[in-house]
Residue frames relative to the residue before (quaternion, step in Angstrom):
aa qw qx qy qz dx dy dz
M 1.0000 0.0000 0.0000 0.0000 0.00 0.00 0.00
S 0.7042 0.4551 -0.2597 0.4791 3.54 0.91 -0.94
T 0.6329 0.5534 -0.3395 0.4217 3.56 1.09 -0.68
K 0.6807 0.4820 -0.2991 0.4636 3.60 1.11 -0.49
T 0.6950 0.4853 -0.2852 0.4472 3.57 1.01 -0.76
A 0.5888 0.6056 -0.3780 0.3791 3.60 1.05 -0.59
P 0.6788 0.4625 -0.3250 0.4688 3.68 0.81 -0.76
R 0.6281 0.5345 -0.3471 0.4464 3.56 1.07 -0.73
A 0.6479 0.5110 -0.3227 0.4635 3.59 0.97 -0.82
A 0.6516 0.5061 -0.3176 0.4674 3.56 0.97 -0.82
Q 0.6490 0.5137 -0.3201 0.4609 3.57 1.04 -0.81
A 0.6436 0.5178 -0.3256 0.4600 3.61 1.03 -0.80
T 0.6437 0.5203 -0.3167 0.4633 3.55 1.01 -0.83
T 0.6438 0.5214 -0.3190 0.4603 3.55 1.07 -0.82
V 0.6548 0.5127 -0.3161 0.4566 3.57 1.00 -0.80
K 0.6567 0.5086 -0.3128 0.4606 3.57 0.95 -0.92
T 0.6479 0.5142 -0.3184 0.4630 3.55 0.99 -0.83
A 0.6679 0.5009 -0.3068 0.4570 3.55 0.99 -0.79
E 0.6705 0.5137 -0.3017 0.4422 3.54 1.13 -0.67
L 0.5172 0.6452 -0.4240 0.3693 3.62 1.22 -0.33
P 0.4511 -0.6942 0.4806 0.2893 3.59 -0.89 0.85
I 0.3259 -0.7353 0.5678 0.1755 3.54 -0.98 0.85
R 0.2755 -0.7774 0.5478 0.1404 3.54 -0.64 1.17
V 0.1900 -0.7779 0.5928 0.0860 3.52 -0.71 1.07
R 0.4081 -0.7207 0.5065 0.2396 3.55 -0.70 1.09
P 0.3819 -0.7469 0.4864 0.2444 3.57 -0.55 1.09
A 0.4804 -0.6651 0.4931 0.2895 3.52 -1.03 0.80
R 0.5396 -0.6258 0.4523 0.3356 3.51 -1.05 0.68
R 0.4559 -0.6963 0.4871 0.2645 3.47 -0.94 0.86
P 0.5707 -0.5971 0.4294 0.3652 3.57 -1.06 0.60
R 0.5777 0.6005 -0.3880 0.3939 3.58 1.14 -0.53
Q 0.6170 0.5495 -0.3451 0.4452 3.60 1.08 -0.71
F 0.6633 0.4871 -0.3051 0.4793 3.58 0.93 -0.86
A 0.6422 0.5220 -0.3293 0.4545 3.58 1.00 -0.74
S 0.6620 0.5000 -0.3158 0.4605 3.58 0.95 -0.84
K 0.6448 0.5053 -0.3250 0.4726 3.60 1.00 -0.78
A 0.6400 0.5224 -0.3310 0.4560 3.57 1.00 -0.78
V 0.6443 0.5120 -0.3246 0.4663 3.58 1.00 -0.78
V 0.6476 0.5183 -0.3200 0.4578 3.59 0.96 -0.87
H 0.6723 0.4871 -0.2991 0.4703 3.59 0.89 -0.91
A 0.6358 0.5255 -0.3366 0.4541 3.57 1.00 -0.74
V 0.6497 0.5062 -0.3162 0.4708 3.59 0.97 -0.83
L 0.6542 0.5092 -0.3148 0.4621 3.60 0.96 -0.83
I 0.6385 0.5193 -0.3269 0.4646 3.58 1.00 -0.76
V 0.6396 0.5235 -0.3264 0.4586 3.58 1.00 -0.82
F 0.6733 0.4857 -0.2966 0.4720 3.58 0.93 -0.88
A 0.6337 0.5271 -0.3325 0.4582 3.59 1.03 -0.74
L 0.6572 0.4968 -0.3070 0.4766 3.57 0.97 -0.84
Y 0.6331 0.5349 -0.3248 0.4556 3.57 1.03 -0.80
A 0.6890 0.4750 -0.2807 0.4701 3.57 1.02 -0.82
L 0.7347 0.4367 -0.2348 0.4631 3.59 1.00 -0.80
M 0.5208 0.6754 -0.4120 0.3207 3.59 1.15 -0.40
P 0.6751 0.4710 -0.3370 0.4571 3.68 0.79 -0.78
L 0.6516 0.5006 -0.3247 0.4684 3.59 1.00 -0.76
T 0.6276 0.5269 -0.3369 0.4637 3.58 1.04 -0.75
W 0.6547 0.4953 -0.3165 0.4753 3.59 0.93 -0.85
L 0.6339 0.5385 -0.3347 0.4430 3.60 1.02 -0.78
V 0.6574 0.4979 -0.3125 0.4715 3.59 0.96 -0.83
I 0.6750 0.4867 -0.2997 0.4666 3.59 0.92 -0.89
A 0.6807 0.4969 -0.3002 0.4468 3.60 0.89 -0.90
S 0.6174 0.5594 -0.3575 0.4220 3.61 1.11 -0.53
T 0.6386 0.5166 -0.3332 0.4630 3.61 1.24 -0.23
K 0.6508 0.5219 -0.3068 0.4582 3.59 1.29 -0.04
N 0.4043 -0.6555 0.5688 0.2886 3.53 -1.30 0.40
Y 0.7524 -0.4031 0.2545 0.4546 3.57 -1.28 0.03
R 0.6584 0.5191 -0.3209 0.4406 3.61 0.94 -0.81
D 0.7056 0.4697 -0.2751 0.4537 3.59 0.90 -0.92
L 0.5429 0.6359 -0.4055 0.3695 3.60 1.12 -0.45
F 0.7878 0.2951 -0.1380 0.5227 3.56 1.00 -0.83
A 0.6827 0.4993 -0.2874 0.4494 3.61 1.22 -0.27
T 0.7395 0.3700 -0.2157 0.5193 3.61 1.19 -0.33
N 0.6798 -0.4577 0.3767 0.4319 3.52 -1.37 0.12
P 0.5572 -0.6421 0.3959 0.3471 3.64 -0.89 0.82
F 0.7717 0.3216 -0.1807 0.5181 3.61 1.07 -0.67
S 0.5231 0.5744 -0.4482 0.4421 3.58 1.11 0.68
L 0.5167 -0.6616 0.4518 0.3021 3.55 -0.99 0.87
G 0.4159 -0.7024 0.5259 0.2391 3.53 -1.16 0.68
D 0.7279 -0.4020 0.3119 0.4596 3.55 -1.17 -0.60
F 0.5305 -0.6693 0.3833 0.3518 3.57 1.20 0.64
S 0.2307 0.7840 -0.5285 0.2299 3.54 0.71 1.20
L 0.2347 0.8202 -0.4983 0.1548 3.57 1.19 0.50
L 0.6930 0.4635 -0.2881 0.4710 3.58 0.82 -0.94
A 0.6383 0.5175 -0.3300 0.4647 3.58 1.01 -0.75
N 0.6503 0.5057 -0.3141 0.4718 3.57 1.01 -0.78
L 0.6354 0.5240 -0.3309 0.4607 3.59 1.04 -0.74
K 0.6538 0.5012 -0.3163 0.4704 3.58 0.95 -0.83
A 0.6610 0.4959 -0.3081 0.4715 3.56 0.96 -0.83
L 0.6180 0.5634 -0.3433 0.4275 3.58 1.06 -0.75
F 0.7646 0.3738 -0.2021 0.4845 3.57 0.79 -1.01
A 0.6575 0.4861 -0.3244 0.4755 3.60 1.26 -0.11
Y 0.5548 0.6403 -0.3950 0.3552 3.60 1.16 -0.44
N 0.8600 0.0311 -0.0549 0.5063 3.56 -1.03 0.90
D 0.6704 -0.5329 0.2788 0.4345 3.55 0.90 1.06
G 0.6781 -0.5308 0.2906 0.4171 3.57 0.98 0.83
I 0.1842 0.8190 -0.5240 0.1443 3.57 1.03 0.75
Y 0.6007 0.5721 -0.3723 0.4163 3.61 1.08 -0.59
A 0.6251 0.5240 -0.3451 0.4643 3.62 1.02 -0.72
T 0.6203 0.5257 -0.3364 0.4750 3.59 1.08 -0.68
W 0.6519 0.5008 -0.3144 0.4747 3.58 0.95 -0.84
L 0.6488 0.5157 -0.3227 0.4572 3.57 0.98 -0.81
G 0.6531 0.5013 -0.3132 0.4733 3.59 1.00 -0.78
N 0.6272 0.5238 -0.3351 0.4691 3.58 1.04 -0.74
T 0.6538 0.5168 -0.3136 0.4552 3.57 0.97 -0.84
V 0.6365 0.5117 -0.3259 0.4763 3.57 1.01 -0.78
L 0.6443 0.5148 -0.3208 0.4658 3.58 0.99 -0.79
Y 0.6841 0.4799 -0.2924 0.4650 3.57 0.81 -0.98
T 0.7295 0.4683 -0.2439 0.4348 3.55 0.90 -0.95
V 0.7364 0.4285 -0.2521 0.4588 3.58 0.64 -1.11
V 0.7040 0.4448 -0.2762 0.4799 3.58 0.74 -1.02
G 0.6801 0.4931 -0.2952 0.4552 3.58 0.86 -0.94
S 0.6789 0.4917 -0.3012 0.4546 3.60 0.92 -0.85
L 0.6402 0.5196 -0.3326 0.4577 3.60 0.97 -0.79
L 0.6856 0.4674 -0.2889 0.4776 3.59 0.85 -0.94
S 0.6524 0.5179 -0.3150 0.4549 3.58 0.95 -0.86
T 0.6658 0.4972 -0.3038 0.4661 3.59 0.95 -0.85
L 0.6501 0.5124 -0.3235 0.4584 3.58 0.95 -0.82
I 0.6513 0.4964 -0.3133 0.4809 3.60 0.98 -0.83
S 0.6613 0.5112 -0.3150 0.4495 3.60 0.91 -0.87
V 0.6656 0.4987 -0.3070 0.4627 3.58 0.93 -0.89
A 0.6457 0.5132 -0.3229 0.4642 3.59 0.98 -0.81
C 0.6699 0.4914 -0.3013 0.4681 3.59 0.94 -0.84
G 0.6647 0.4971 -0.3076 0.4653 3.59 0.90 -0.86
Y 0.6273 0.5256 -0.3261 0.4733 3.58 1.06 -0.76
A 0.6614 0.4999 -0.3067 0.4676 3.59 0.95 -0.84
F 0.6515 0.5076 -0.3228 0.4622 3.60 0.95 -0.79
D 0.6999 0.4738 -0.2745 0.4586 3.58 1.04 -0.67
K 0.8154 0.3420 -0.1417 0.4450 3.60 0.71 -1.04
Y 0.7366 0.3771 -0.2366 0.5092 3.62 1.14 -0.34
E 0.2709 -0.7344 0.6007 0.1627 3.52 -1.23 0.61
F 0.1643 0.7663 -0.6056 0.1383 3.57 -0.78 1.02
Q 0.6492 -0.5544 0.3618 0.3746 3.52 -1.22 0.51
G 0.8330 0.1763 -0.1595 0.4996 3.55 -0.94 0.97
K 0.2816 0.7992 -0.4991 0.1811 3.59 1.20 0.40
E 0.7120 0.4574 -0.2744 0.4567 3.59 0.75 -0.98
K 0.6272 0.5224 -0.3424 0.4653 3.59 1.06 -0.67
L 0.6558 0.4980 -0.3083 0.4762 3.57 0.99 -0.82
F 0.6466 0.5009 -0.3224 0.4766 3.59 1.02 -0.75
G 0.6071 0.5368 -0.3476 0.4717 3.59 1.10 -0.62
L 0.6278 0.5229 -0.3321 0.4713 3.57 1.08 -0.70
V 0.6160 0.5312 -0.3369 0.4742 3.57 1.10 -0.69
L 0.6606 0.5037 -0.3087 0.4632 3.59 0.97 -0.83
V 0.5891 0.5459 -0.3693 0.4675 3.58 1.13 -0.55
G 0.6259 0.5502 -0.3326 0.4414 3.57 1.06 -0.70
V 0.5819 0.5712 -0.3757 0.4404 3.58 1.18 -0.50
L 0.6945 0.4998 -0.2678 0.4428 3.57 1.05 -0.78
V 0.6186 0.5463 -0.3489 0.4441 3.60 1.21 -0.34
P 0.3495 -0.7445 0.5226 0.2248 3.65 -0.60 1.03
S 0.5946 -0.6126 0.3950 0.3394 3.55 -1.11 0.72
T 0.6027 0.5745 -0.3679 0.4140 3.61 1.09 -0.57
V 0.6083 0.5584 -0.3580 0.4360 3.59 1.15 -0.56
T 0.7362 0.4179 -0.2261 0.4819 3.58 1.02 -0.80
A 0.4582 0.7134 -0.4468 0.2855 3.61 1.21 -0.15
L 0.6968 0.4701 -0.2855 0.4605 3.60 0.83 -0.93
P 0.6571 0.4797 -0.3412 0.4708 3.67 0.84 -0.75
L 0.6414 0.5131 -0.3323 0.4636 3.59 1.00 -0.74
Y 0.6325 0.5275 -0.3374 0.4559 3.57 1.00 -0.77
L 0.6618 0.4979 -0.3131 0.4649 3.59 0.95 -0.83
L 0.6474 0.5137 -0.3224 0.4615 3.59 0.99 -0.77
F 0.6938 0.4548 -0.2826 0.4816 3.58 0.87 -0.89
S 0.6022 0.5458 -0.3603 0.4579 3.57 1.11 -0.55
E 0.6468 0.5041 -0.3138 0.4786 3.60 1.02 -0.79
A 0.7047 0.4438 -0.2567 0.4904 3.58 1.08 -0.72
G 0.4510 -0.7118 0.4370 0.3146 3.60 1.26 -0.13
L 0.5241 0.6568 -0.3914 0.3752 3.59 1.15 0.56
T 0.4347 0.6762 -0.4909 0.3358 3.61 1.17 0.15
N 0.8038 0.2202 -0.2159 0.5088 3.53 -1.22 0.64
T 0.5814 0.5032 -0.4102 0.4904 3.58 1.00 0.94
Y 0.6616 -0.4854 0.3797 0.4273 3.55 -1.29 0.17
W 0.6263 0.5686 -0.3388 0.4119 3.58 1.01 -0.78
S 0.6258 0.5658 -0.3511 0.4062 3.61 1.02 -0.66
V 0.6982 0.4012 -0.2673 0.5293 3.59 1.21 -0.37
L 0.6715 0.5237 -0.3037 0.4273 3.58 1.01 -0.81
V 0.6946 0.5161 -0.3024 0.3996 3.58 0.74 -1.06
P 0.6828 0.4716 -0.3328 0.4478 3.70 0.76 -0.77
S 0.6401 0.5413 -0.3365 0.4289 3.60 1.11 -0.57
L 0.5594 0.6199 -0.3915 0.3867 3.61 1.22 -0.25
V 0.6628 0.4792 -0.2993 0.4914 3.59 1.19 -0.51
N 0.1058 0.7983 -0.5768 0.1368 3.57 -0.59 1.19
P 0.1993 -0.8223 0.5199 0.1176 3.64 0.12 1.21
F 0.6416 0.5181 -0.3313 0.4584 3.58 0.99 -0.76
G 0.6239 0.5344 -0.3332 0.4627 3.58 1.09 -0.66
V 0.6226 0.5272 -0.3361 0.4705 3.58 1.06 -0.71
Y 0.6450 0.5146 -0.3159 0.4684 3.58 0.97 -0.84
L 0.6716 0.4827 -0.3027 0.4736 3.60 0.88 -0.88
A 0.6400 0.5353 -0.3320 0.4400 3.58 0.98 -0.81
R 0.6405 0.5065 -0.3370 0.4687 3.61 0.98 -0.71
V 0.6393 0.5151 -0.3280 0.4673 3.58 0.99 -0.80
F 0.6726 0.4848 -0.3002 0.4717 3.60 0.92 -0.87
S 0.6346 0.5312 -0.3361 0.4497 3.59 1.01 -0.76
E 0.6421 0.5176 -0.3245 0.4631 3.60 1.00 -0.75
G 0.7458 0.4267 -0.2271 0.4585 3.59 1.00 -0.76
Y 0.7766 0.3876 -0.1778 0.4638 3.59 1.04 -0.73
V 0.7616 0.3540 -0.1877 0.5093 3.62 1.04 -0.64
P 0.2272 -0.7811 0.5647 0.1392 3.64 -0.32 1.16
S 0.5058 -0.6591 0.4676 0.3019 3.57 -0.97 0.80
E 0.5856 0.5921 -0.3741 0.4082 3.60 1.13 -0.57
V 0.6339 0.5282 -0.3309 0.4579 3.57 1.05 -0.76
L 0.6511 0.5069 -0.3160 0.4683 3.58 0.98 -0.78
E 0.6449 0.5106 -0.3252 0.4665 3.59 1.00 -0.77
A 0.6334 0.5204 -0.3318 0.4669 3.58 1.04 -0.73
A 0.6485 0.5070 -0.3201 0.4689 3.58 1.02 -0.75
R 0.6389 0.5115 -0.3286 0.4713 3.60 1.04 -0.71
M 0.6446 0.5143 -0.3257 0.4624 3.58 1.01 -0.74
D 0.6596 0.4885 -0.3062 0.4823 3.59 1.16 -0.52
G 0.6048 -0.6113 0.3363 0.3839 3.58 1.27 0.03
A 0.4472 0.6922 -0.4629 0.3265 3.60 1.19 0.22
G 0.4366 -0.6894 0.5159 0.2605 3.57 -1.09 0.76
E 0.6867 -0.5091 0.3270 0.4028 3.54 -1.27 0.35
L 0.6506 0.5102 -0.3240 0.4598 3.58 0.98 -0.78
R 0.6655 0.4880 -0.3034 0.4764 3.56 0.99 -0.80
I 0.6124 0.5392 -0.3510 0.4594 3.58 1.05 -0.70
F 0.6732 0.4928 -0.3070 0.4579 3.58 0.92 -0.86
S 0.7373 0.4413 -0.2455 0.4486 3.59 0.82 -0.98
R 0.7757 0.3673 -0.1873 0.4778 3.60 0.96 -0.82
V 0.7609 0.3498 -0.1930 0.5113 3.61 1.09 -0.59
A 0.7713 0.3864 -0.2137 0.4584 3.57 0.58 -1.16
L 0.6751 0.5289 -0.3209 0.4019 3.59 0.83 -0.93
P 0.6495 0.4827 -0.3514 0.4709 3.68 0.90 -0.66
M 0.6355 0.5171 -0.3404 0.4614 3.61 1.05 -0.65
L 0.7089 0.4521 -0.2492 0.4806 3.57 1.13 -0.67
A 0.2979 0.7975 -0.4896 0.1887 3.61 1.21 0.25
P 0.6656 0.4737 -0.3417 0.4646 3.69 0.81 -0.76
G 0.6645 0.4864 -0.3080 0.4765 3.59 0.96 -0.81
F 0.6100 0.5549 -0.3451 0.4482 3.58 1.04 -0.76
M 0.6996 0.4607 -0.2784 0.4699 3.58 0.86 -0.94
T 0.6159 0.5370 -0.3558 0.4536 3.61 1.04 -0.65
I 0.6749 0.4697 -0.2914 0.4888 3.59 0.89 -0.92
F 0.6228 0.5443 -0.3411 0.4466 3.58 1.04 -0.75
L 0.6635 0.4989 -0.3146 0.4603 3.59 0.94 -0.82
F 0.6167 0.5220 -0.3430 0.4791 3.58 1.01 -0.72
S 0.6941 0.4681 -0.2738 0.4735 3.58 0.85 -0.98
F 0.6222 0.5504 -0.3338 0.4455 3.58 1.03 -0.79
T 0.6757 0.4875 -0.2939 0.4684 3.58 0.89 -0.93
A 0.6666 0.5000 -0.3070 0.4598 3.59 0.93 -0.89
S 0.6782 0.4815 -0.3011 0.4664 3.60 0.95 -0.81
W 0.6438 0.5216 -0.3286 0.4532 3.59 0.99 -0.78
N 0.7407 0.3814 -0.2138 0.5101 3.58 1.04 -0.74
N 0.3940 0.7305 -0.4767 0.2896 3.58 1.26 0.13
F 0.0030 -0.8288 0.5567 -0.0571 3.57 -0.57 1.17
Y 0.7216 0.4920 -0.2841 0.3956 3.55 0.70 -1.10
S 0.6751 0.4844 -0.3158 0.4581 3.60 0.89 -0.84
A 0.6352 0.5067 -0.3346 0.4773 3.60 1.05 -0.69
L 0.6231 0.5342 -0.3353 0.4625 3.58 1.06 -0.72
M 0.6777 0.4869 -0.2893 0.4689 3.58 1.03 -0.77
M 0.7674 0.4351 -0.2017 0.4255 3.57 0.87 -0.95
L 0.7836 0.3783 -0.1625 0.4653 3.59 0.96 -0.84
N 0.1234 -0.7736 0.6186 0.0605 3.52 -1.17 0.83
D 0.6595 0.4910 -0.2985 0.4846 3.57 1.15 -0.59
E 0.4100 -0.7360 0.4806 0.2434 3.58 -0.67 1.08
Q 0.5664 0.5879 -0.3937 0.4225 3.61 1.17 -0.29
L 0.6985 0.4358 -0.2597 0.5047 3.60 1.24 -0.32
Y 0.4447 0.7239 -0.4412 0.2891 3.59 1.27 -0.12
P 0.3689 -0.6373 0.6086 0.2955 3.58 -1.25 0.44
V 0.7275 -0.4524 0.2846 0.4303 3.55 -1.30 0.23
N 0.6918 0.4931 -0.3132 0.4245 3.61 0.76 -0.95
L 0.6592 0.4854 -0.3179 0.4783 3.60 1.01 -0.70
G 0.6332 0.5280 -0.3309 0.4591 3.57 1.06 -0.67
L 0.6514 0.4972 -0.3091 0.4825 3.58 0.99 -0.81
Y 0.6130 0.5346 -0.3435 0.4694 3.57 1.09 -0.67
A 0.6429 0.5127 -0.3210 0.4699 3.60 0.99 -0.77
W 0.6449 0.4972 -0.3254 0.4806 3.59 1.03 -0.70
M 0.6449 0.5358 -0.3346 0.4302 3.58 0.95 -0.83
K 0.6315 0.5342 -0.3417 0.4462 3.60 1.07 -0.59
N 0.7327 0.4163 -0.2226 0.4902 3.60 1.20 -0.46
V 0.4285 0.7316 -0.4625 0.2595 3.62 1.20 0.04
Y 0.6133 0.5452 -0.3717 0.4340 3.61 1.10 -0.48
Q 0.6948 0.4161 -0.2695 0.5209 3.59 1.10 -0.61
Q 0.7794 0.1748 -0.0903 0.5949 3.60 1.15 -0.63
P 0.1683 -0.8356 0.5140 0.0959 3.63 0.22 1.20
E 0.5810 0.5972 -0.3869 0.3951 3.62 1.13 -0.44
L 0.5633 0.6070 -0.3859 0.4065 3.59 1.26 -0.13
Y 0.4744 0.6931 -0.4362 0.3230 3.61 1.21 -0.32
P 0.7015 0.4363 -0.3012 0.4763 3.67 0.70 -0.90
L 0.6369 0.5341 -0.3400 0.4398 3.59 1.04 -0.70
V 0.6347 0.5156 -0.3337 0.4691 3.60 1.02 -0.74
I 0.6689 0.5035 -0.3075 0.4522 3.60 0.93 -0.84
I 0.7015 0.4388 -0.2822 0.4855 3.58 0.80 -0.93
G 0.6153 0.5424 -0.3444 0.4568 3.59 1.12 -0.60
A 0.6390 0.5081 -0.3224 0.4792 3.59 1.04 -0.73
L 0.6407 0.5199 -0.3274 0.4604 3.58 1.02 -0.77
V 0.6548 0.5007 -0.3107 0.4732 3.59 0.93 -0.86
A 0.6587 0.5184 -0.3100 0.4485 3.60 1.03 -0.76
V 0.6501 0.5163 -0.3203 0.4563 3.61 1.15 -0.51
V 0.5723 0.6474 -0.3736 0.3374 3.59 1.08 -0.73
P 0.6708 0.4955 -0.3437 0.4317 3.70 0.75 -0.79
L 0.6237 0.5314 -0.3480 0.4556 3.60 1.04 -0.67
I 0.6520 0.5085 -0.3122 0.4678 3.58 0.95 -0.87
L 0.6678 0.4969 -0.3031 0.4639 3.59 0.92 -0.90
A 0.6398 0.5295 -0.3317 0.4475 3.59 0.99 -0.78
F 0.6934 0.4621 -0.2887 0.4716 3.59 0.90 -0.85
L 0.6569 0.4947 -0.3237 0.4680 3.60 0.99 -0.71
G 0.6994 0.4837 -0.2784 0.4465 3.58 0.95 -0.83
L 0.7770 0.3174 -0.1576 0.5203 3.58 1.09 -0.66
Q 0.3402 0.7907 -0.4697 0.1960 3.58 1.22 0.29
R 0.6073 0.5491 -0.3867 0.4243 3.63 1.05 -0.52
F 0.6390 0.4822 -0.3225 0.5052 3.59 1.08 -0.67
W 0.6178 0.5585 -0.3340 0.4415 3.55 1.05 -0.81
R 0.6873 0.4769 -0.2905 0.4645 3.59 0.87 -0.92
S 0.6850 0.4764 -0.2996 0.4626 3.58 0.84 -0.91
G 0.6465 0.5196 -0.3264 0.4534 3.57 1.07 -0.64
L 0.6849 0.4844 -0.2956 0.4570 3.56 0.94 -0.83
T 0.7186 0.4184 -0.2497 0.4962 3.61 1.12 -0.60
A 0.3590 0.7372 -0.5047 0.2699 3.60 1.21 0.22
G 0.8163 0.2228 -0.1823 0.5007 3.55 -0.85 0.97
A 0.5041 0.6560 -0.4380 0.3517 3.61 1.21 -0.07
V 0.7665 0.2248 -0.1282 0.5877 3.58 1.13 -0.68
K 0.0896 -0.7991 0.5941 0.0218 3.57 -0.70 1.03
């Protein structure tokens, strides 16, 4: 009995298997490859456009004053990079090193304080309930829309009345206010800090300041670094407010100092190589900051993308 049914079952299985439709993987259309090629070509063009000024800056820093105007812009010079660096830091009793130190002070100290204030404000807007919270947050968002050039003159008049113009404070204090940082901090607080963890910390007897510093702030580390990088870049490139507030060249940041040199290149042509090598040196800290903190940068930018 079993010997007769077994071949029939095998034959039925073979027939059913043969009757199953075979899915043929469709070949990719040439249009898909063409669209990808166009996208890659556009990205390459934009990358070259972005890297071309930096490439020219690196090449021009290897030239002396004569080669800057006598050779092709994208041809290497006689490799005077070290000589240009020595001349840069020796000119006018090393005034460039003073400008670089001022820029580090304005940028690092100002960005750290600004980021800490922004994170604290964003955390408060997210986790606490108080009267007029949304209206006050709307006022903060209005501050994002106001360009810094509009507030430069009122700030100058205020600092002039307080006797703080032409001081370090005239550049540091305005950089502490960052409405966009407050907005980002609230978004990061909503995504990174669960309210249940804060309630558990309160039940254990922790105060609000300790909860923020020991519980919430470590959770907000990616957001903190993202806001810090935004503030760092804005402070490093801050030019107009320093131009309005400062008269003493000993207080200049790097970009304002290079601008002062550029105004004198017609009377002092030997300043051309110094301006170029000075601009290259001023770009290096930004590149190092982004390369060193890129893992925080990536995690901060993708916060909330995956739920």
